[in-house]
C-alpha positions in Angstrom: 0.2 -21.1 17.7 -2.6 -18.6 18.2 -1.1 -17.3 21.4 2.3 -16.9 19.8 0.9 -15.0 16.8 -1.1 -12.7 19.0 1.9 -12.0 21.2 3.9 -11.1 18.1 1.1 -8.9 17.0 1.3 -7.0 20.3 5.1 -6.6 19.9 4.9 -5.6 16.2 2.1 -3.1 17.0 4.1 -1.5 19.8 7.2 -1.2 17.5 5.0 0.3 14.8 3.6 2.8 17.3 7.1 3.8 18.3 8.0 4.4 14.6 4.8 6.4 14.1 5.6 8.5 17.2 9.1 9.3 15.9 7.5 10.5 12.6 4.8 12.4 14.4 7.2 14.1 16.8 9.3 15.4 13.9 6.7 16.3 11.3 3.2 16.6 12.8 4.1 18.3 16.1 5.0 21.7 14.5 1.5 21.8 12.9 -0.1 21.0 16.3 2.0 23.8 17.9 0.8 26.3 15.3 -2.8 25.2 15.9 -2.5 25.6 19.7 -0.9 29.1 19.2 -3.9 30.1 16.9 -6.3 28.8 19.6 -4.6 30.9 22.3 -4.6 34.0 20.2 -8.3 33.6 19.2 -9.3 33.0 22.8 -7.5 36.2 23.8 -9.3 38.1 21.0 -12.6 36.7 22.1 -12.0 37.7 25.7 -11.1 41.2 24.6 -14.4 41.5 22.7 -16.4 40.1 25.6 -14.8 42.7 28.0 -15.5 45.5 25.6 -19.2 44.4 25.4 -19.4 44.2 29.2 -19.7 40.4 29.2 -18.1 38.2 31.8 -14.7 36.6 30.9 -13.8 33.2 32.4 -10.1 32.8 33.3 -8.5 29.8 31.7 -7.6 27.1 34.1 -4.0 25.6 34.4 -3.2 22.7 32.1 -3.1 19.3 33.9 0.0 18.4 31.9 2.5 20.8 30.4 2.8 21.2 26.7 6.2 19.5 26.8 4.8 16.5 28.6 1.9 16.3 26.1 4.1 16.5 23.0 6.6 13.9 24.2 5.5 11.4 26.8 1.8 11.8 26.2 1.9 11.3 22.4 4.6 8.6 22.7 2.6 6.5 25.3 -0.6 7.0 23.3 0.8 5.9 20.0 2.7 2.9 21.4 -0.4 1.8 23.3 -2.6 2.3 20.3 -0.2 0.4 18.1 -0.1 -2.5 20.6 -3.9 -2.7 20.7 -4.2 -2.6 16.9 -1.4 -5.2 16.7 -3.4 -7.6 18.9 -6.6 -7.1 16.9 -4.6 -7.3 13.7 -3.1 -10.7 14.7 -6.6 -12.1 15.5 -7.9 -11.0 12.1 -4.7 -12.5 10.5 -5.5 -15.8 12.3 -9.1 -15.8 11.0 -7.8 -15.2 7.4 -5.2 -18.0 7.5 -6.2 -20.7 5.0 -9.6 -19.0 4.3 -8.6 -16.4 1.7 -6.9 -18.5 -0.9 -3.3 -19.5 -1.4 -1.5 -16.5 0.0 2.0 -16.5 1.5 2.2 -15.3 5.2 4.1 -12.1 4.4 1.7 -11.1 1.6 -1.3 -11.9 3.8 0.2 -9.6 6.5 0.4 -6.7 4.0 -3.2 -7.4 2.8 -4.6 -7.5 6.3 -2.8 -4.3 7.2 -4.0 -2.6 4.0 -7.6 -3.6 4.8 -7.2 -2.3 8.4 -5.8 1.0 7.2 -8.6 1.5 4.8 -11.5 0.2 6.9 -10.5 1.8 10.3 -8.9 5.0 9.1 -9.0 6.1 5.4 -12.7 5.5 4.7 -14.0 7.2 7.9 -11.5 10.0 7.2 -13.3 10.8 3.9 -16.4 11.9 6.0 -14.7 13.1 9.2 -11.0 14.1 8.5 -8.6 14.5 11.4 -8.5 18.0 12.9 -5.8 19.6 15.1 -6.7 20.6 18.7 -7.8 24.1 17.9 -10.7 22.9 15.8 -13.9 21.8 17.5 -16.0 23.1 20.3 -16.1 21.3 23.7 -19.8 20.9 23.4 -19.5 18.8 20.3 -16.9 16.3 21.6 -19.5 13.6 22.4 -21.5 13.8 19.1 -18.3 14.0 17.1 -17.0 10.8 18.8 -20.3 9.0 18.2 -20.4 10.0 14.6 -16.8 8.9 14.0 -17.3 5.6 15.7 -20.4 5.0 13.6 -18.3 5.6 10.4 -15.6 3.2 11.7 -18.2 0.4 12.6 -20.0 0.8 9.2 -16.8 0.8 7.3 -15.4 -2.4 8.9 -18.8 -4.2 8.7 -19.4 -3.3 5.1 -15.8 -4.3 4.2 -16.4 -7.7 5.8 -19.7 -8.0 4.0 -18.0 -7.1 0.7 -15.4 -9.8 1.2 -18.1 -12.3 1.9 -20.1 -11.2 -1.1 -17.0 -11.5 -3.3 -16.3 -15.0 -2.2 -19.9 -16.0 -2.8 -20.0 -14.6 -6.3 -16.5 -15.9 -7.3 -17.7 -19.3 -8.6 -20.2 -17.7 -10.9 -18.4 -14.6 -12.1 -14.8 -15.3 -11.5 -12.4 -13.8 -8.9 -11.8 -10.5 -10.7 -15.5 -9.7 -11.5 -16.6 -10.9 -8.1 -14.1 -8.7 -6.4 -15.3 -5.7 -8.4 -18.9 -6.4 -7.5 -18.0 -6.7 -3.8 -16.1 -3.4 -4.0 -19.0 -1.7 -5.8 -21.4 -3.0 -3.0 -19.1 -1.5 -0.4 -18.9 1.8 -2.2 -22.6 2.1 -2.5 -23.3 1.1 1.1 -20.7 3.4 2.7 -21.7 6.2 0.3 -25.3 6.0 1.6 -24.0 6.2 5.2 -21.9 9.3 4.4 -24.9 11.0 2.9 -27.1 10.3 5.9 -24.6 11.3 8.6 -24.4 15.0 9.3 -21.4 17.2 8.6 -19.6 18.4 11.8 -20.6 22.0 10.9 -24.3 21.0 11.1 -24.1 19.9 14.8 -26.4 22.1 16.9 -23.7 23.8 18.9 -21.8 24.8 15.7 -25.0 26.0 14.0 -25.8 28.1 17.0 -22.4 29.8 17.0 -21.5 30.0 13.3 -24.5 29.1 11.2 -24.6 26.3 8.7 -21.2 25.2 7.4 -19.7 22.0 6.1 -17.0 21.9 8.9 -16.4 23.4 12.3 -13.1 25.0 11.2 -12.9 28.3 13.0 -14.1 31.3 10.8 -12.6 34.8 11.1 -13.6 36.5 14.4 -15.4 39.8 14.0 -16.5 42.5 16.4 -20.0 43.9 16.8 -19.5 46.2 13.7 -18.5 43.2 11.5 -14.8 44.1 11.4 -12.5 41.1 11.4 -10.3 41.2 14.6 -8.8 37.7 14.2 -8.3 35.6 11.1 -9.8 32.2 10.4 -7.9 29.1 11.0 -4.8 29.0 8.7 -5.4 26.7 5.7 -1.7 25.7 5.5 -1.6 24.5 9.1 -4.8 22.5 8.6 -3.4 20.9 5.4 -0.1 20.0 7.0 -1.8 18.4 10.0 -4.2 16.3 7.9 -1.4 15.3 5.5 0.9 14.2 8.3 -2.0 12.4 10.0 -2.5 10.2 6.9 1.3 9.6 6.6 1.4 8.7 10.3 -1.3 6.0 9.9 0.3 4.6 6.7 3.6 4.3 8.6 1.9 2.7 11.6 0.1 0.0 9.5 3.0 -0.5 7.1 5.5 -1.0 9.9 3.0 -3.4 11.7 2.8 -5.6 8.5 6.5 -5.5 7.8 7.4 -6.5 11.3 4.6 -9.0 11.9 4.9 -10.8 8.5 8.4 -12.3 9.0 7.5 -13.1 12.7 4.3 -14.9 11.6 6.2 -16.8 8.9 8.6 -18.2 11.4 5.7 -19.4 13.6 3.9 -20.9 10.6 6.9 -22.5 9.0 6.4 -26.0 10.6 2.8 -26.1 9.2 4.1 -25.0 5.8 7.0 -27.4 5.4 4.9 -30.5 4.4 3.3 -28.6 1.5 6.6 -27.1 0.4 8.2 -30.6 0.5 5.4 -31.8 -1.8 6.1 -29.0 -4.2 3.1 -26.8 -3.2 3.1 -23.1 -2.4 3.6 -23.7 1.3 0.6 -21.8 2.6 -0.3 -22.3 6.2 -3.6 -24.0 6.9 -6.5 -22.3 8.9 -5.4 -21.7 12.5 -8.8 -21.3 14.2 
């Protein structure tokens, strides 16, 4: 049964990635195109300033893949592969939750696991380090940015598991509702401390050296030696659109994963549920592993 559920998780994840790609291609891609156009214009303005100041100007190298390939095949393969990987992990977590989180129907459990995955892996880390389009971020900060984001993801998932464990431990004494609130409060306090400790992206050394102390590394207006603005800062509308569609994309991915996986899992679990249903019970599948 475990192998069948994990296989269905892979399939459901790949399908969810395909749906997310269709949405991203239609709605998010225009925002990415605007961001890349801004980056090209800013690089040209910076090169003109450097030439005027007698500084060397490095010629931009050719792209390994064309923009057309990146925005179609590249994003499509990436999202389908990411969806399949998340689907496999999701199925393993689903198996671990079976029979251990109370009397919950397979489809409802699928939605709850997907909601926890969306919150723990994406939404909570997003509060500290929101998604940025390609034009935002210096190459020198890629490694520290990746490390900081992974730290947020690991802390978020670990604290969420700890909150669930704490809630179950406190349930016999305080009841399910109050124990759940206490677990959620513990999670909020712990992840809040981590958010305060971790630096903002604008405080990374490379960003401070270039732009001074700022909360983010969103490009500021470009000015010449006299302080005259020669190129505007990153357009706020494009940044909002990209971040909004990024959240929508993840909600669609996890939602589609749950809606596809739930019925598939129920069909696999049906033989184990039938004895309880025949006895007049809720028909909840027992623990699988």
